[in-house]
Residue frames relative to the residue before (quaternion, step in Angstrom):
aa qw qx qy qz dx dy dz
I 1.0000 0.0000 0.0000 0.0000 0.00 0.00 0.00
A 0.6761 0.4904 -0.2950 0.4640 3.57 0.87 -0.97
A 0.6528 0.5137 -0.3183 0.4567 3.58 0.99 -0.81
I 0.6314 0.5348 -0.3305 0.4540 3.58 0.98 -0.83
L 0.7121 0.4427 -0.2593 0.4793 3.57 0.82 -0.99
G 0.6444 0.5335 -0.3250 0.4410 3.57 0.99 -0.78
D 0.6577 0.5090 -0.3060 0.4633 3.57 0.98 -0.85
A 0.6819 0.4661 -0.2780 0.4903 3.57 1.19 -0.57
G 0.4954 -0.6867 0.4111 0.3378 3.59 1.27 0.03
V 0.3902 0.7373 -0.4640 0.2982 3.58 1.20 0.52
C 0.3118 -0.7163 0.5975 0.1807 3.55 -1.03 0.90
F 0.1736 0.7889 -0.5600 0.1841 3.59 -0.52 1.17
A 0.1117 -0.7618 0.6272 0.1178 3.54 -1.35 0.01
F 0.4519 -0.6534 0.5322 0.2928 3.55 -1.07 0.74
L 0.2453 -0.7751 0.5724 0.1065 3.54 -1.20 0.67
K 0.8741 0.1828 -0.0960 0.4397 3.50 -1.43 0.28
G 0.8747 -0.0604 0.0357 0.4795 3.58 -0.91 -0.90
A 0.5540 0.6099 -0.4015 0.3999 3.58 1.13 -0.49
N 0.6041 0.5539 -0.3576 0.4476 3.60 1.04 -0.69
W 0.6418 0.5329 -0.3089 0.4568 3.54 0.95 -0.94
L 0.7055 0.4872 -0.2824 0.4303 3.57 0.71 -1.07
L 0.6929 0.4967 -0.2822 0.4399 3.56 1.02 -0.76
E 0.7782 0.3793 -0.1957 0.4607 3.59 1.08 -0.54
V 0.6495 0.5219 -0.3440 0.4330 3.63 1.11 -0.39
D 0.6033 -0.5327 0.4427 0.3952 3.54 -1.30 0.31
D 0.6577 -0.5364 0.3540 0.3929 3.56 -1.15 0.60
G 0.6418 0.5625 -0.3238 0.4085 3.57 1.04 -0.73
R 0.7170 0.4387 -0.2511 0.4800 3.60 1.21 -0.36
I 0.3986 0.7490 -0.4674 0.2482 3.58 1.24 -0.11
G 0.6739 0.5319 -0.2990 0.4166 3.57 0.98 -0.82
E 0.5525 0.6245 -0.3951 0.3855 3.59 1.22 -0.14
R 0.7731 0.2634 -0.1363 0.5607 3.59 1.20 -0.40
W 0.1214 -0.7947 0.5905 0.0707 3.59 -0.59 1.10
L 0.0059 0.7808 -0.6247 0.0056 3.54 -1.22 0.53
A 0.4312 -0.7213 0.4940 0.2234 3.53 -1.19 0.59
D 0.8038 0.0450 -0.0007 0.5932 3.59 1.18 -0.45
I 0.4554 -0.6439 0.5352 0.3024 3.54 -1.34 0.12
D 0.1342 -0.8087 0.5713 0.0394 3.57 -0.60 1.18
L 0.1087 0.7695 -0.6279 0.0432 3.53 -1.12 0.71
V 0.3133 -0.7385 0.5700 0.1777 3.54 -1.16 0.66
V 0.2235 -0.7811 0.5769 0.0837 3.54 -1.03 0.89
A 0.5079 -0.6292 0.4921 0.3225 3.58 -1.02 0.82
P 0.5883 -0.6271 0.3726 0.3490 3.63 -0.85 0.91
K 0.6537 0.5338 -0.3287 0.4239 3.60 0.94 -0.81
D 0.7392 0.3995 -0.2093 0.5003 3.59 1.19 -0.53
W 0.3369 0.7857 -0.4766 0.2051 3.59 1.26 0.11
A 0.6966 0.4655 -0.2855 0.4654 3.59 0.74 -0.99
A 0.6497 0.5124 -0.3191 0.4621 3.60 0.99 -0.82
A 0.6341 0.5323 -0.3320 0.4520 3.59 1.02 -0.75
L 0.6702 0.4917 -0.3056 0.4645 3.59 0.88 -0.90
A 0.6521 0.5122 -0.3177 0.4598 3.57 0.98 -0.82
A 0.6695 0.5013 -0.3038 0.4563 3.58 0.92 -0.87
I 0.6619 0.5002 -0.3096 0.4645 3.58 0.95 -0.87
A 0.6416 0.5129 -0.3245 0.4690 3.58 0.99 -0.79
A 0.6530 0.5068 -0.3100 0.4696 3.58 0.98 -0.82
G 0.6599 0.5106 -0.2970 0.4643 3.57 1.19 -0.55
G 0.6394 -0.5795 0.3096 0.3995 3.58 1.26 0.16
F 0.5016 0.6451 -0.4367 0.3762 3.59 1.23 0.11
R 0.0075 -0.7937 0.6078 -0.0229 3.54 -1.05 0.80
P 0.6771 -0.5041 0.3232 0.4277 3.61 -1.15 0.41
A 0.3091 -0.7555 0.5542 0.1631 3.55 -0.99 0.88
T 0.7644 0.1158 -0.1000 0.6263 3.57 1.32 0.02
S 0.7081 -0.4421 0.3155 0.4512 3.57 -1.25 0.00
P 0.4274 -0.7242 0.4772 0.2553 3.62 -0.79 0.95
A 0.5022 0.7098 -0.4142 0.2691 3.59 1.16 -0.52
I 0.7213 0.4508 -0.2745 0.4484 3.60 0.85 -0.89
Y 0.6748 0.4703 -0.3000 0.4832 3.61 1.26 0.00
E 0.3570 0.7619 -0.4803 0.2477 3.58 1.24 0.21
R 0.7799 0.1931 -0.1147 0.5842 3.61 1.06 -0.71
H 0.4189 0.6902 -0.4701 0.3565 3.54 1.01 0.87
F 0.5588 -0.6303 0.4226 0.3344 3.56 -1.19 0.47
H 0.7550 0.2199 -0.2191 0.5775 3.59 1.22 -0.05
H 0.6151 -0.5596 0.4183 0.3654 3.53 -1.27 0.50
V 0.6723 -0.4531 0.3727 0.4513 3.56 -1.26 0.24
P 0.5448 -0.6149 0.4428 0.3592 3.65 -0.94 0.77
L 0.1738 -0.8066 0.5637 0.0367 3.54 -0.95 0.99
A 0.0791 0.7877 -0.6084 0.0566 3.56 -1.17 0.59
R 0.3514 -0.6721 0.5976 0.2602 3.52 -1.38 0.19
P 0.5923 -0.5509 0.4198 0.4118 3.63 -1.04 0.53
G 0.7605 0.3306 -0.2658 0.4916 3.54 -0.83 1.02
D 0.5600 0.5871 -0.3973 0.4287 3.60 1.20 -0.34
R 0.4194 -0.7213 0.4979 0.2365 3.56 -1.07 0.74
V 0.7801 0.2000 -0.1167 0.5812 3.59 1.19 -0.43
T 0.4287 -0.6602 0.5458 0.2870 3.53 -1.32 0.27
I 0.3050 -0.7036 0.5955 0.2394 3.54 -1.33 0.18
E 0.1665 -0.7721 0.6075 0.0840 3.54 -1.17 0.68
L 0.1976 -0.7737 0.5956 0.0870 3.55 -0.63 1.18
H 0.2338 -0.7997 0.5428 0.1058 3.57 -0.58 1.18
R 0.2736 -0.7360 0.5989 0.1576 3.53 -0.92 0.98
H 0.7602 0.0661 -0.0528 0.6441 3.55 1.28 -0.53
L 0.4850 -0.6585 0.4926 0.2976 3.56 -1.25 0.39
G 0.8015 -0.1915 0.0738 0.5617 3.52 0.64 1.17
W 0.7139 -0.4307 0.3249 0.4464 3.54 -1.33 -0.01
Q 0.6530 0.4900 -0.3068 0.4893 3.56 1.17 -0.55
R 0.0112 -0.8891 0.4574 0.0140 3.55 0.88 1.00
H 0.7125 0.4635 -0.2684 0.4533 3.60 1.10 -0.58
L 0.5631 0.6218 -0.3891 0.3806 3.61 1.22 -0.14
L 0.7485 -0.0419 0.0244 0.6613 3.55 1.22 -0.61
T 0.2208 -0.8466 0.4771 0.0832 3.56 -0.46 1.19
P 0.6267 -0.5417 0.4021 0.3900 3.60 -1.19 0.45
D 0.6294 0.5374 -0.3444 0.4432 3.59 0.99 -0.77
E 0.6424 0.5253 -0.3279 0.4515 3.58 0.98 -0.80
V 0.7325 0.4435 -0.2481 0.4531 3.57 0.76 -1.05
A 0.6899 0.4615 -0.2892 0.4769 3.59 0.82 -0.94
G 0.6766 0.5184 -0.2959 0.4311 3.57 0.97 -0.84
A 0.7397 0.3800 -0.2139 0.5126 3.59 1.14 -0.58
A 0.3124 0.7753 -0.5016 0.2228 3.60 1.21 0.29
V 0.2619 -0.7434 0.5970 0.1495 3.54 -1.21 0.64
T 0.3325 -0.7505 0.5393 0.1880 3.57 -1.14 0.60
L 0.5043 -0.6343 0.4925 0.3175 3.53 -1.24 0.46
P 0.5832 -0.5764 0.4275 0.3805 3.62 -1.06 0.63
G 0.8300 0.1726 -0.1557 0.5071 3.55 -0.81 1.03
A 0.7452 0.3017 -0.1973 0.5611 3.61 1.27 0.00
P 0.0639 -0.8601 0.5051 0.0323 3.61 0.51 1.13
H 0.6207 0.5503 -0.3515 0.4341 3.60 1.19 -0.33
L 0.6352 0.5060 -0.3366 0.4766 3.60 1.23 -0.33
R 0.0629 -0.8294 0.5543 -0.0303 3.56 -0.23 1.33
L 0.1076 -0.8089 0.5780 0.0057 3.55 -0.45 1.28
S 0.5457 -0.5688 0.4875 0.3756 3.57 -1.19 0.49
N 0.4733 -0.6678 0.4749 0.3234 3.59 -0.96 0.74
P 0.7019 -0.5106 0.2841 0.4074 3.63 -1.13 0.53
T 0.6442 0.5262 -0.3329 0.4442 3.59 0.94 -0.82
H 0.6956 0.4573 -0.2774 0.4796 3.57 0.87 -0.91
R 0.5972 0.5526 -0.3648 0.4525 3.58 1.08 -0.62
F 0.6706 0.4908 -0.3010 0.4678 3.56 0.92 -0.86
I 0.6910 0.4826 -0.2936 0.4510 3.58 0.77 -1.00
F 0.6913 0.4690 -0.2941 0.4644 3.58 0.81 -0.94
G 0.6191 0.5482 -0.3523 0.4382 3.59 0.99 -0.74
C 0.6686 0.4891 -0.2950 0.4762 3.57 0.98 -0.85
L 0.6741 0.4921 -0.3024 0.4605 3.60 0.87 -0.91
H 0.6396 0.5277 -0.3284 0.4523 3.57 0.97 -0.83
A 0.6894 0.4732 -0.2823 0.4702 3.57 0.93 -0.86
Q 0.7678 0.4205 -0.2174 0.4318 3.56 0.67 -1.13
L 0.7708 0.3234 -0.1745 0.5204 3.60 1.01 -0.78
Q 0.7116 0.4617 -0.2768 0.4514 3.57 0.69 -1.08
N 0.7701 0.3358 -0.1735 0.5138 3.57 0.91 -0.94
M 0.4685 -0.7364 0.3922 0.2905 3.55 1.33 0.30
E 0.3128 0.7865 -0.4914 0.2053 3.60 1.16 0.45
Y 0.6475 0.5187 -0.3384 0.4440 3.59 0.97 -0.74
A 0.6913 0.4828 -0.2875 0.4544 3.57 0.88 -0.91
A 0.7736 0.3868 -0.1863 0.4660 3.57 0.95 -0.89
G 0.4363 -0.6920 0.4736 0.3264 3.61 1.19 -0.26
H 0.4438 0.6843 -0.4375 0.3785 3.54 1.07 0.82
F 0.0386 -0.7898 0.6076 0.0746 3.59 -1.26 0.14
S 0.2668 -0.7356 0.6028 0.1560 3.54 -1.30 0.45
L 0.4221 -0.7089 0.5047 0.2540 3.58 -0.72 1.03
R 0.5954 0.5637 -0.3717 0.4354 3.58 1.07 -0.61
D 0.6705 0.4902 -0.3001 0.4691 3.58 0.90 -0.90
L 0.6639 0.4949 -0.3063 0.4695 3.58 0.99 -0.78
H 0.6217 0.5283 -0.3366 0.4701 3.57 1.07 -0.68
D 0.5945 0.5592 -0.3601 0.4518 3.59 1.09 -0.66
I 0.6540 0.5004 -0.3073 0.4770 3.58 1.00 -0.85
Q 0.6414 0.5268 -0.3234 0.4545 3.58 0.91 -0.90
Y 0.6645 0.4962 -0.2997 0.4716 3.58 0.92 -0.91
L 0.6671 0.5216 -0.3093 0.4327 3.57 0.87 -0.95
V 0.6648 0.4904 -0.3087 0.4714 3.59 0.93 -0.87
A 0.6709 0.4970 -0.3043 0.4586 3.59 0.97 -0.82
A 0.7617 0.4057 -0.2048 0.4618 3.58 0.89 -0.95
K 0.8156 0.2149 -0.0717 0.5324 3.59 1.04 -0.78
G 0.2620 0.8260 -0.4754 0.1519 3.56 1.23 0.29
D 0.6532 0.5246 -0.3212 0.4416 3.57 1.05 -0.71
Q 0.6831 0.4594 -0.2835 0.4918 3.60 1.27 -0.24
L 0.6038 0.5436 -0.3509 0.4656 3.58 1.30 0.04
D 0.1728 -0.7828 0.5947 0.0604 3.56 -0.48 1.25
W 0.2508 -0.8390 0.4641 0.1337 3.55 0.14 1.32
P 0.6380 0.4986 -0.3603 0.4631 3.67 0.88 -0.66
A 0.6611 0.4925 -0.3157 0.4699 3.60 0.98 -0.79
I 0.6343 0.5214 -0.3288 0.4666 3.58 1.02 -0.78
A 0.6586 0.5056 -0.3082 0.4644 3.58 0.95 -0.87
A 0.6437 0.5203 -0.3248 0.4577 3.59 0.98 -0.81
L 0.6524 0.5020 -0.3055 0.4786 3.59 0.98 -0.86
A 0.6467 0.5320 -0.3169 0.4454 3.56 0.98 -0.87
K 0.6652 0.4835 -0.3076 0.4787 3.59 0.98 -0.78
E 0.6301 0.5434 -0.3296 0.4462 3.57 1.04 -0.78
R 0.7670 0.3400 -0.1779 0.5143 3.58 1.01 -0.82
N 0.4594 -0.7234 0.4169 0.3029 3.56 1.30 0.27
I 0.5255 0.6120 -0.4274 0.4082 3.58 0.96 0.88
F 0.3084 0.7871 -0.4905 0.2114 3.59 1.26 0.17
R 0.6771 0.5198 -0.3151 0.4148 3.60 0.83 -0.93
Y 0.6512 0.5149 -0.3273 0.4514 3.60 1.06 -0.65
L 0.6524 0.4909 -0.3113 0.4863 3.57 1.00 -0.77
A 0.6565 0.5084 -0.3081 0.4643 3.57 0.96 -0.88
A 0.6234 0.5519 -0.3450 0.4333 3.60 0.98 -0.78
S 0.6668 0.4931 -0.3053 0.4680 3.59 0.91 -0.88
L 0.6652 0.5091 -0.3087 0.4506 3.59 0.94 -0.85
H 0.6742 0.4838 -0.3052 0.4671 3.58 0.94 -0.80
L 0.6224 0.5098 -0.3456 0.4830 3.60 1.04 -0.62
C 0.6401 0.5215 -0.3167 0.4669 3.55 1.01 -0.82
H 0.6269 0.5253 -0.3242 0.4753 3.57 1.10 -0.68
R 0.6997 0.4822 -0.2799 0.4467 3.59 0.82 -0.99
L 0.7804 0.3732 -0.1802 0.4683 3.58 0.91 -0.88
L 0.8133 0.2426 -0.1027 0.5188 3.58 1.01 -0.76
G 0.5256 -0.6867 0.3837 0.3240 3.57 1.26 0.09
L 0.3239 0.7584 -0.5082 0.2481 3.60 1.18 0.38
E 0.3906 -0.6834 0.5596 0.2592 3.56 -1.03 0.77
I 0.3735 -0.7593 0.4895 0.2106 3.58 -0.56 1.16
P 0.4713 -0.6695 0.4876 0.3032 3.62 -0.81 0.92
A 0.6704 -0.5777 0.3058 0.3512 3.54 -1.01 0.92
P 0.6872 0.4949 -0.3367 0.4117 3.67 0.74 -0.84
F 0.7422 0.3950 -0.2147 0.4971 3.59 1.19 -0.47
A 0.5056 0.7173 -0.3951 0.2716 3.57 1.23 -0.39
D 0.7503 0.4229 -0.2196 0.4582 3.60 1.01 -0.76
S 0.3985 0.7309 -0.4725 0.2894 3.60 1.22 0.30
A 0.2978 -0.7769 0.5311 0.1605 3.57 -0.34 1.24
G 0.6234 0.5496 -0.3397 0.4403 3.58 1.05 -0.74
A 0.6599 0.5018 -0.3046 0.4690 3.57 1.00 -0.82
R 0.6210 0.5281 -0.3417 0.4676 3.59 1.06 -0.72
R 0.6614 0.4931 -0.3106 0.4722 3.59 0.96 -0.83
H 0.6389 0.5254 -0.3345 0.4516 3.56 0.98 -0.80
A 0.6549 0.5071 -0.3203 0.4597 3.60 0.89 -0.88
A 0.6508 0.5079 -0.3171 0.4668 3.58 0.96 -0.84
R 0.6338 0.5282 -0.3258 0.4616 3.58 1.01 -0.80
C 0.6576 0.5172 -0.3150 0.4482 3.59 0.89 -0.92
L 0.6791 0.4876 -0.2974 0.4612 3.58 0.90 -0.91
L 0.6245 0.5365 -0.3334 0.4593 3.57 1.05 -0.75
Q 0.7024 0.4819 -0.2709 0.4483 3.58 0.93 -0.93
H 0.6972 0.4452 -0.2837 0.4850 3.61 1.21 -0.19
R 0.4835 0.6369 -0.4542 0.3929 3.58 1.19 0.40
G 0.8005 0.2719 -0.2097 0.4912 3.54 -1.10 0.70
N 0.6334 -0.5462 0.4048 0.3696 3.54 -1.30 -0.32
F 0.6928 0.4920 -0.2894 0.4407 3.58 0.95 -0.83
R 0.6608 0.5534 -0.3251 0.3891 3.59 0.84 -0.95
P 0.6579 0.4929 -0.3441 0.4537 3.66 0.85 -0.74
R 0.6391 0.5111 -0.3323 0.4689 3.60 1.04 -0.72
A 0.6421 0.5136 -0.3189 0.4714 3.56 1.02 -0.79
T 0.6422 0.5193 -0.3216 0.4632 3.58 1.04 -0.77
A 0.6323 0.5217 -0.3288 0.4690 3.58 1.00 -0.79
F 0.6437 0.4984 -0.3187 0.4854 3.58 1.05 -0.72
A 0.6204 0.5485 -0.3364 0.4484 3.57 1.06 -0.74
V 0.5902 0.5616 -0.3606 0.4542 3.59 1.11 -0.65
K 0.6629 0.5006 -0.3035 0.4669 3.59 0.95 -0.87
I 0.6470 0.5064 -0.3183 0.4729 3.59 0.98 -0.80
A 0.6440 0.5218 -0.3212 0.4580 3.57 0.97 -0.87
W 0.6324 0.5302 -0.3301 0.4584 3.58 1.01 -0.78
L 0.6527 0.5260 -0.3178 0.4430 3.58 0.92 -0.90
L 0.7869 0.3742 -0.1613 0.4634 3.56 0.90 -0.95
D 0.4654 0.7372 -0.4247 0.2442 3.59 1.21 -0.38
D 0.3797 -0.7568 0.4868 0.2149 3.56 -0.67 1.09
R 0.5991 0.5556 -0.3740 0.4387 3.63 1.08 -0.56
R 0.6554 0.5060 -0.3148 0.4640 3.57 0.90 -0.90
L 0.6934 0.4829 -0.2843 0.4530 3.55 0.83 -0.98
A 0.6413 0.5170 -0.3317 0.4599 3.60 0.97 -0.79
Y 0.6401 0.5133 -0.3232 0.4716 3.57 1.04 -0.77
E 0.7051 0.4740 -0.2779 0.4483 3.57 0.75 -1.04
L 0.7187 0.4072 -0.2357 0.5119 3.58 1.14 -0.63
D 0.3589 -0.7754 0.4508 0.2583 3.57 1.39 0.06
C 0.5205 0.6399 -0.4157 0.3832 3.57 0.86 0.97
E 0.2451 0.8092 -0.5080 0.1645 3.61 1.17 0.45
R 0.7764 0.3235 -0.1668 0.5145 3.57 0.99 -0.81
A 0.4001 0.7082 -0.4835 0.3233 3.59 1.22 0.33
P 0.6492 -0.4871 0.3880 0.4369 3.63 -1.20 0.34
W 0.6667 -0.5663 0.3033 0.3778 3.55 -1.04 0.85
L 0.6983 0.4764 -0.2952 0.4453 3.59 0.73 -1.00
S 0.6525 0.5068 -0.3131 0.4683 3.58 0.92 -0.88
R 0.6512 0.5199 -0.3174 0.4526 3.57 0.97 -0.87
Q 0.6756 0.5009 -0.3029 0.4483 3.58 0.91 -0.89
V 0.6248 0.5284 -0.3397 0.4637 3.58 1.04 -0.71
K 0.6748 0.4871 -0.2956 0.4691 3.57 0.91 -0.90
I 0.6518 0.5076 -0.3163 0.4663 3.58 0.97 -0.85
G 0.6344 0.5339 -0.3280 0.4526 3.58 1.00 -0.81
G 0.6628 0.4884 -0.3009 0.4813 3.56 0.98 -0.83
G 0.6588 0.5072 -0.3074 0.4628 3.56 0.99 -0.82
R 0.6282 0.5370 -0.3292 0.4568 3.56 1.05 -0.76
L 0.6498 0.5064 -0.3102 0.4745 3.58 0.98 -0.86
L 0.6532 0.5122 -0.3132 0.4613 3.57 0.96 -0.84
S 0.6262 0.5372 -0.3329 0.4566 3.59 1.01 -0.79
I 0.6639 0.5023 -0.3035 0.4634 3.56 0.94 -0.89
L 0.6639 0.5049 -0.3078 0.4577 3.58 0.92 -0.90
K 0.6436 0.5118 -0.3258 0.4666 3.58 1.01 -0.77
A 0.6514 0.5190 -0.3171 0.4536 3.57 0.99 -0.83
I 0.6551 0.4997 -0.3068 0.4765 3.55 1.03 -0.78
G 0.7105 0.5044 -0.2558 0.4186 3.56 1.00 -0.87
R 0.7692 0.2387 -0.1840 0.5635 3.58 1.18 -0.09
R 0.5095 -0.6901 0.4312 0.2797 3.54 -0.99 0.77
R 0.8018 0.0752 -0.0475 0.5910 3.54 1.07 -0.55
R 0.5546 -0.6267 0.4506 0.3109 3.51 -1.18 0.67
L 0.5773 -0.5669 0.4473 0.3812 3.56 -1.17 0.62
S 0.0178 -0.7760 0.6303 0.0110 3.59 -1.02 0.84
P 0.6010 -0.5813 0.3971 0.3784 3.59 -1.07 0.65
D 0.4936 -0.6374 0.5045 0.3093 3.54 -1.11 0.69
P 0.6538 -0.4830 0.3689 0.4508 3.62 -1.19 0.27
P 0.5767 -0.6106 0.4089 0.3570 3.60 -0.99 0.76
F 0.8360 0.2939 -0.2243 0.4054 3.48 -1.36 0.59
E 0.6042 0.5004 -0.3925 0.4801 3.62 1.19 -0.07
T 0.4079 0.7493 -0.3954 0.3401 3.55 0.79 1.08
D 0.1691 0.8380 -0.5088 0.1016 3.57 1.05 0.64
G 0.7461 0.4112 -0.2318 0.4696 3.57 1.08 -0.68
I 0.5242 0.6543 -0.4016 0.3686 3.59 1.28 0.06
P 0.4943 -0.6850 0.4450 0.2973 3.62 -0.87 0.88
P 0.6207 -0.5537 0.3948 0.3903 3.60 -1.19 0.38
V 0.6698 -0.4909 0.3779 0.4095 3.54 -1.33 0.32
D 0.0464 0.7651 -0.6423 0.0036 3.52 -1.10 0.75
S 0.5755 -0.6179 0.4222 0.3296 3.55 -1.26 0.27
């Protein structure tokens, strides 16, 4: 994948678990599971990336229709591949909080492998927190993922000398995402014993959030209720709806009207079907059209 994109002159960076797999020793690969390979592409190279991947034999692994207003392209694969790849046009519904140009442009390469472009440690930390807290609705629902927290623990242990915590905290406050980063760090402290970096250690809101999450995961009923809360949060989330309706920067009143309509439509769709659309198994796609931009 990296060679295909590199030969096409595409500026990109691997995301999430792909970074782990590419940099750890073979003996540690089993410590991190993932379902697909994620990478973000610089906007100027989006069309070139899709063309190069299509020329490399990748094709949709499911119907493209449900990804028309999604932050990543339809999952792609070649016959015989064990996993799909997901090309991100944006880093989640919160597209303006951390941009593709920032992450792809600041990618770092592995020694001896200049074509392997990994997200830099700062962006890995920020995106990991935003993906967990906003994309996966963990902040709204009081949920957490041990896998996501383990990623933070690993990153701090392996790349801690490259993480400028005062600068990260300043950026987080500037972009109004401090509470999400602090929430992940405090959960990581409570569950995995991570020492919280000084700029985030005194966040009372993050301490309350961590306590709430742990409380909601006690017993048998509370975790099920929390999982249901994640689904409700997804249905009602204004960031998701604003992204899908392309109205994030619209005037406040217009945006709220569109979000309200989208929220009602989401609820009606959820009521009208028993289960949410899910991608079909990979490679059963003989009738699916080729990749396009």
